[in-house]
N, C-alpha and C positions, 0 to 999 in steps of 0.2 A: 374465338374472338370475344372480346368483352366490350359491351356498350354501356357507357355511363350516361344515364338519361335523367332529364329533369321532367318528372311525371307529376309535378305539383299542380298542374292545370290540365284541363281536358285537351287543350291544344298541344301541350307537351306530350301527352299520352298518345294522341293521334300521330304526331311526328315520329314517335318511337315505334309505333306499330308499322307505319309506312316504311321506316328505315329498315326494320327487321325483315319486312316483306321483300324489299329491294335486295337485301343481302341474300335471302333465301332464293330469289329468282336467279341470281348469279351462280350461287353454289348451294344446292339443296342439302348437301351432306355436311355443311359446316356446323360446328357446335357454337351456338351463341349463348353467352352468359350476359344477362341484363343486370346491371347494378342500378337499382332505383332506391334512393334513400327514403322516398315517400311512396306508399302504395295508395293510389287514388281510390276513392269510394270504399275504403276498408271499414269505415264506421257503419256502413249499412250492411249488417250481417244477419238481418232478419226482415221479414216483410211486415209492414205496419198496416197495409191496406190490401185486401184481397185483390189479386191480379197484378199487384205491383212487382216489377222485376227485382230480383235480388242482385243489386248492382255489383257487389263485390265478386259474386260468382261469374257474372257476365265479363267483367274486366279480367278476372283471373283466367277464364277460358280463352279470351282474346290473346293474352300474353303467353299462356302455355302452348298455344298452337304454333307460336313463332320462335320461342326460345328454348334452349336446352336446360338452362338453369337460371334461377333468379336469386340475386343477392340483395340484401337490404341493410338498413341501419336500424337498430332497435335502441330507442331512448328509454331508459328506465329512470323513473323518479322515485327516490326514497323519501318516505315520510320522516320528518324529524320527530324524535321521541319527546 
């Protein structure tokens, strides 16, 4: 099963997590592929303050617990010479 999700906001992310959880409760063995063009909290890849959560890791763990695969969209900007 492929789920295309709008994860550009925290609300969209929560809806996606709830939807994948509902699907898993119906059929725990189903393979779920999540297509998310935007990965939330991806810019926080290091801790700035001691004790601060590493948001990208927390979100990745939440998603990895519920889906079999994650597909996304990479936008590459080329600098003009």
